[in-house]
C-alpha positions in Angstrom: 18.9 -18.0 0.8 15.6 -16.2 0.5 16.8 -12.7 -0.4 14.1 -10.1 -0.8 14.5 -6.8 -2.7 12.5 -3.8 -1.6 12.4 -1.1 -4.3 11.8 2.6 -3.5 12.1 1.9 0.2 12.3 5.6 1.2 11.6 6.0 4.9 10.4 2.5 5.7 13.1 1.7 8.2 10.9 -0.2 10.6 9.6 -2.4 7.8 13.2 -3.2 6.7 14.1 -4.1 10.3 11.0 -6.3 10.7 11.7 -8.3 7.5 15.3 -8.7 8.5 14.3 -9.9 12.0 11.9 -12.4 10.5 14.3 -13.7 7.9 17.1 -14.1 10.4 19.7 -16.4 8.7 17.3 -17.5 6.0 18.1 -14.6 3.7 18.9 -10.9 3.3 16.9 -7.8 2.9 18.2 -5.8 -0.1 17.0 -2.2 -0.6 17.0 0.1 -3.6 16.2 3.8 -3.8 17.1 6.7 -6.1 18.0 8.9 -3.1 21.3 8.2 -1.4 19.9 9.8 1.8 16.8 7.5 1.9 16.8 6.4 5.5 15.8 2.8 4.7 19.1 2.2 2.9 21.0 2.3 6.2 19.0 -0.6 7.7 19.2 -3.1 5.0 21.7 -5.9 4.6 22.7 -4.5 1.3 21.6 -1.3 -0.5 21.7 0.1 -4.0 21.2 3.7 -5.2 19.4 3.4 -8.5 18.1 5.7 -11.3 14.6 7.2 -11.1 11.6 4.8 -11.6 10.7 6.9 -14.6 14.1 6.5 -16.3 14.6 4.1 -19.3 17.4 2.2 -17.6 15.6 1.7 -14.3 14.1 -1.7 -15.0 17.4 -3.1 -16.4 19.2 -1.9 -13.3 16.7 -3.6 -11.0 16.9 -6.9 -13.0 20.7 -6.7 -12.7 20.5 -6.2 -8.9 18.2 -9.3 -8.8 20.9 -11.4 -10.5 23.8 -10.0 -8.5 22.1 -10.3 -5.1 20.4 -13.7 -5.8 17.0 -12.2 -5.1 14.1 -14.6 -4.7 11.3 -12.1 -4.2 10.8 -8.5 -5.1 8.3 -5.8 -4.3 8.0 -2.0 -4.1 6.9 0.4 -1.4 5.5 3.1 -3.7 2.2 2.9 -5.7 3.6 4.5 -8.8 6.1 1.6 -9.3 3.6 -1.3 -8.8 2.4 -1.1 -12.4 5.9 -1.0 -13.8 6.9 -4.2 -12.0 3.6 -5.9 -12.8 3.9 -5.2 -16.6 7.4 -6.9 -16.5 6.5 -9.9 -14.4 7.8 -12.4 -17.0 11.3 -10.8 -16.9 11.4 -11.5 -13.2 10.0 -15.0 -13.6 12.7 -15.8 -16.2 15.4 -15.2 -13.6 13.6 -17.0 -10.8 12.3 -14.0 -8.9 8.8 -14.1 -7.3 7.0 -10.8 -8.0 4.9 -9.7 -5.1 2.6 -7.5 -7.2 -0.8 -7.8 -8.8 -1.6 -8.1 -12.5 -1.0 -4.9 -14.6 -4.8 -4.3 -14.9 -5.3 -4.6 -11.1 -2.2 -2.4 -10.5 -3.6 0.4 -12.7 -7.1 0.1 -11.2 -5.8 0.4 -7.6 -3.9 3.6 -8.7 -7.2 5.1 -9.8 -9.5 6.0 -6.9 -12.5 6.8 -9.2 -12.2 3.4 -10.9 -12.1 1.7 -7.5 -15.2 3.5 -6.5 -17.1 2.5 -9.6 -16.1 -1.2 -9.2 -17.3 -1.1 -5.5 -20.6 0.5 -6.5 -21.2 -2.0 -9.2 -20.6 -4.9 -6.8 -22.7 -3.4 -3.9 -19.6 -2.9 -1.7 -19.8 0.3 0.4 -17.4 3.0 -0.6 -17.3 6.8 0.0 -19.5 8.6 -2.6 -17.2 9.9 -5.3 -17.7 12.1 -8.3 -15.6 12.9 -11.3 -17.0 16.2 -12.7 -18.4 19.4 -11.5 -21.8 18.6 -13.2 -22.0 15.2 -11.3 -21.2 16.8 -8.0 -23.6 19.8 -8.5 -26.4 17.3 -9.3 -25.7 15.3 -6.2 -25.7 18.4 -4.1 -28.9 19.5 -5.6 -30.7 16.2 -4.9 -29.1 16.2 -1.3 -27.2 13.0 -2.0 -24.3 14.9 -0.4 -24.0 18.3 1.2 -21.2 20.8 1.9 -18.5 20.6 3.1 -17.2 18.2 0.4 -13.7 16.9 -0.3 -11.5 17.3 -3.3 -8.4 15.0 -3.7 -6.1 13.6 -6.4 -7.7 10.8 -8.5 -4.5 8.8 -8.9 -2.0 7.4 -6.3 -2.4 7.3 -2.6 -2.0 9.8 0.3 -3.8 13.1 0.7 -1.3 15.7 -0.7 -3.3 18.2 -2.7 -6.6 17.5 -0.9 -8.9 20.3 0.0 -12.2 20.9 1.8 -14.7 22.7 -0.4 -17.5 24.9 1.1 -19.4 26.2 -1.9 -20.1 25.7 -5.7 -17.9 28.6 -6.7 -14.8 27.1 -4.9 -15.6 23.7 -6.3 -15.7 25.0 -9.9 -12.5 26.9 -9.5 -10.7 24.0 -7.9 -11.7 21.4 -10.5 -10.8 23.8 -13.3 -7.2 23.7 -12.1 -6.7 20.0 -12.9 -8.2 17.1 -14.7 -6.9 14.6 -12.2 -9.1 15.4 -9.2 -12.1 13.7 -7.7 -14.8 14.9 -5.3 -15.9 12.9 -2.3 -18.5 13.4 0.5 -16.7 14.7 3.6 -17.4 12.7 6.7 -16.3 13.9 10.1 -17.6 11.3 12.5 -15.5 8.5 11.1 -13.2 5.7 12.5 -10.1 5.1 10.3 -9.2 1.5 9.8 -6.0 0.1 8.3 -5.6 -3.6 7.3 -2.5 -5.6 6.3 -3.5 -8.5 4.0 -1.6 -11.3 2.3 -3.0 -12.8 -0.9 -1.3 -16.1 -1.8 0.6 -15.8 -5.0 -0.4 -19.3 -6.2 -4.0 -19.7 -5.1 -4.9 -16.0 -5.1 -6.8 -16.5 -1.8 -6.7 -14.2 1.1 -4.5 -16.0 3.5 -3.9 -13.5 6.3 -5.5 -10.3 7.6 -4.5 -7.9 10.4 -6.8 -5.1 11.3 -6.0 -2.0 13.3 -7.8 1.2 14.3 -5.9 4.4 13.7 -5.9 6.4 16.9 -3.7 9.2 15.5 -3.0 10.1 11.9 0.3 11.5 10.6 1.0 13.1 7.2 3.2 10.1 6.3 0.9 7.5 7.7 -0.3 6.0 11.0 0.9 7.5 14.2 -0.8 5.3 16.8 -2.8 2.1 16.1 -4.5 -0.6 18.0 -5.4 -4.1 16.8 -9.0 -5.4 16.6 -11.0 -8.1 15.0 -14.3 -8.1 13.1 -15.5 -11.0 10.9 -17.7 -8.5 9.0 -14.7 -6.6 7.9 -12.8 -9.9 7.0 -15.7 -10.9 4.8 -15.7 -7.6 3.0 -12.0 -8.0 2.3 -12.6 -11.5 0.9 -15.3 -10.0 -1.4 -13.0 -7.2 -2.6 -10.2 -9.7 -3.3 -12.5 -11.6 -5.6 -12.9 -8.6 -7.9 -9.2 -8.2 -8.5 -6.0 -10.2 -9.2 -3.8 -9.5 -6.3 -0.6 -11.3 -5.2 1.4 -10.8 -2.0 1.0 -8.0 0.6 -1.8 -5.5 0.3 -2.7 -2.5 2.4 -6.5 -1.6 2.5 -7.9 1.4 4.2 -11.5 1.7 5.4 -13.7 4.2 7.1 -16.1 2.9 9.7 -19.2 5.1 9.8 -22.1 4.3 12.1 -20.9 0.7 12.3 -20.6 0.2 8.5 -17.3 -0.3 6.7 -16.6 1.9 3.6 -13.5 1.2 1.5 -11.2 4.2 1.2 -8.1 3.0 -0.6 -6.3 -0.1 -1.9 -2.5 -0.1 -2.0 -1.2 -3.4 -3.5 2.1 -3.4 -1.6 3.3 -3.5 2.1 1.6 -0.8 4.2 3.8 1.6 6.1 2.3 0.2 9.4 2.9 -3.4 8.6 5.4 -3.6 11.5 2.3 -3.6 13.8 1.1 -6.7 12.1 4.5 -8.4 12.4 5.0 -7.5 16.1 1.5 -8.8 16.9 2.4 -12.2 15.4 1.1 -11.9 11.8 4.3 -12.4 9.9 4.1 -12.4 6.0 7.7 -13.6 5.5 7.0 -17.3 6.0 4.1 -16.9 3.6 6.4 -15.3 1.0 9.0 -18.1 1.5 6.3 -20.8 0.9 5.3 -19.1 -2.3 8.9 -18.9 -3.4 9.1 -22.6 -2.9 5.9 -23.1 -5.0 3.9 -24.0 -1.9 0.4 -22.6 -1.4 -0.4 -21.2 2.1 -3.5 -22.1 4.0 -5.8 -19.3 5.3 -5.2 -18.2 8.9 -7.4 -15.2 9.4 -7.6 -13.3 12.6 -5.0 -15.3 14.5 -3.7 -12.4 16.7 -4.6 -10.6 19.9 -6.9 -7.7 20.1 -5.9 -4.4 21.8 -2.2 -4.6 20.9 -1.1 -1.0 20.4 1.6 0.4 18.2 3.1 3.9 18.9 5.3 5.4 16.1 8.0 7.9 16.9 10.7 9.7 15.0 14.4 8.7 15.0 17.5 10.0 13.3 20.5 8.7 11.3 23.9 10.3 11.6 26.4 9.7 8.8 29.5 11.4 7.4 28.8 13.1 4.1 31.3 11.0 2.3 29.7 7.8 3.6 26.5 8.8 1.9 28.2 9.8 -1.3 29.9 6.4 -1.7 26.7 4.5 -1.6 26.3 2.4 -4.7 
């Protein structure tokens, strides 16, 4: 049985359902989360309420779940946990579990937007102009490298919580003084948002599969409406980026398309929230994971899907008795 453990699954109900559908009778999807009301728990074949990722006992609990549930592959759905799993890869290997995560160094780099920008710049890969200090930003404004409005966002993690549009130097200085963990980026309005689901073979480290989609509507928690497309230029850029890191398993890369050029926005070395679009369009990562579990390398199959397949996300609800939630373990 190819049982897969998803840590910190949160609201990723559609992802859990997609993995279960793909696995069928080949294995089970086991889900863990610290919140007993995390919706994804109720769609898994088996679920576990666990301590906080930041607690001392967390890793031991996850390893124990792997043993009890005969887990063959493990991943997490939040960026802050990727590094923890990566740094303990050998502990999973010892119990026969394939870790779908990059090396610790790559995990830490992907969590740091400024470091990603520097790496892209040093390797001539287009990325949104990014600055770390008030002085750097003021200089870029003075030389007209960028112009107001500009964008301030958290340096670490993913998502846009805490982001702010800045209109003048005074506001910039005040905002940066509030935290040491902010970066400044040029603010682009005429931009097309691109989301890509990528699988990097855990054995060969080659990019095996890519699914690209245009974001037609954005939501606070991720994509709202997306439509599939293909572009070999984008695929080549993804191959070039992969060569700069040590990835393994599913990755979510976000790009901006500005005047026909692709600019890297974010790298999340985990399943993306909109992976279900990839799966429903015929780009299924589960067989690739199973091959890697069995020690078999996958052959590249890039762009093998239809264009103009649309996904529309909608909200749903779960109704449970309170004592049913309280008894989750």
